[in-house]
N, C-alpha and C positions, 0 to 999 in steps of 0.2 A: 453362405452369403457371399456375394461378390464385393470386392473392394471398390468397384466402379460406383457403387451406390454412395460411398462415403467420399470419394475423391473430389467431386465438385464442391461439396460443403467445405472440405478441408482447404481447397485452393482459394475459396472466396472468404475464408475466415480471417478476421483481423489478427495480427500478431501482437501479443501483449507481454509485457514484462512487469512482474510484481516484485517490488523492492521494499525491504524493511528489516525489522528485527525478528525476535522469536515469535511475535504475533503473526508475521507473514510466514515464517517457517512452520507455524502450527503447533508449537509446544503446548501440551505434552504429547500431541499426536504425531503421527508420521507426516501428515500434511494438514495444513490449515485451510484458509478460505479459498486457495487456488483449486482445491478439489471440487469446488462448487461453482466454477466459472465455465459453463458449457459453451461450446461454439467458438471458443477462442484458441488460437495456437499460442500456448504459453511457452515462454523461453526462459532459460536460466540454467545455471550450473548445478543447482540443488535439485536433484530428482528430475532434471531436465525441465522444470516447471517454474522456478522462481529464484530470486536472490534474497531470500530471507535468512538472516544471520543472527543466531542467538547471541545476545549480549552486545550487539553492535549499536553504536550511536549514529545519529544523523551525521555528525562531523566530530572527529576526535575519537578518543577511546580506542578499542581494539582495531588494529590494522587501518587506522585513520578514518574509520567509519564509512558510511555510504557515500558521502561527498567525494572521498578519495577514489572511488571506483565507478561512480555513475556514468561518466563519459565513456569509459571503456566498455561497460555493459551495453549502453545504448548503441555504441559503434559496432559491437560484436553481434548483437541480436536484432538490430534494426526494427524495433517494435513500432507499431502505429499507435499503441496505447500503453501508457505507464500507470500502474497502480502503485502509489507511494503511501506507506503508513509507517512513519518513523518519528522518533522523539521520546518514546517511553523511557529508554535507557538514559538518554540525556537528562530527562526530568528526574529520574531516580538518583542521578549523580549530581543534582543541583545545577544543571545546565538547561535553563528554560529559555533558549534563544531561538525564536521563530525565524530569524534570519538564516539559520542553517537549512531550513526546509526550502526557503526561497533560493538559496544558493544551489541546492541539489537540482531544483527545477530549472534554473538558469543554465546549469551545466548540461543537463539532459537536452534541453531545447536548443542549445548552441550546436549540438551534434545532429539533432533531428528536429529542425524548426517546425515541421508540421505535426509533431508529436501531440497527441491528445492526452493530457495528464489528469489523473484523479487523485487528489490528496485526501486520504482518510484521516479524519480527526482521531487522535489516539483515544482508545477506550479509557474510561475512568476506572478507579479501583473501588473496593468496598471496605470501609465506608467511603462514600464519594468525597473527593477533594476538590474544593473550588479552584485551587491553583491549576489543576488539569483543565478544567473548563475555561479558565482565563487564558491558558496557553493556547488551547484550540481556537479561541476567539481571536487571539493575536495573530495566529497563523492565517486564519480566514481573512482578516483585514489586510495583512501584508501581501497576500497573493491575489487579492481581489483585483480584477482588471488585467492580470497577466494573460496574454493570448494563449488559448489552448489549454487553460488550467481551470479545473473546477474542484471545489472542496466538497467532500462527502461527509455528512454528519454521523460518522460511525458511533461517536460517543453516545448520542441520543437514540441510536437505532437499537441499542442493546438494552436488556432488562437486568437491572442490578438488584440483588447479587446473583440471580438465577443463571445468567449466562457466563458467570465467572467460574473458573476452576478453583480448587481448594486453596490455592495460594492467594486468591482474590486479586490477581493481577493478570494471569493468562486466562484463556477462555475454554469453556466446554465446547464440544462439537457444535451444539446449536448456536453458540456465539459466533463461531467461524462461518456457519451457514448464513447468519444474519449479515456478517460483513460482506460476504459474496453478494447477497441480495441487494445490499445498499449500493455496492459498486455497480451491479448490473442495472439497477434502476437509474443511477446517474448516467451510465453509459448510453442507455436508450432514451434518455430525456433530450429534448432539444438543447443544443449547445448554444450558450448565450454569447460566446465571444469567438 
């Protein structure tokens, strides 16, 4: 098979950066939802495909969290598309501040103003916790109207507890596939802003 067949597709493919915690990294698997995003040139230092970091917070926590690194990543990888799913570790450590998500987006868009960002609502646990749903709702309200930003309802795209791994926090492979599906549906939907 000739590489020429694939070259035009590759050159015209959008460049995407997936950022988040262990749910972006795909724990307990080698790779999570980024394995199911066809047609995108994914960038990142982890497997060359993402910046998913187990245990990382949106802001604070290990190594300053995503906020401390997002501008550098966007500058380095120059994505057209940002997939952001963060806040689970913040929540688990009693930090339910949706302003952190907005700050990440503002930092990313200050480097790449034409960036199209998709913020994934964090998955719930089992049994479901209303505080996670409330957190996701607060993030949605806070980022509503931000240019180039859309919220993706990952929380309600999943089936509980079927899509959760045995720790009832991380996902089974089919859960990661559903996250990719939700992001792809949002990516191909008409952009409202």
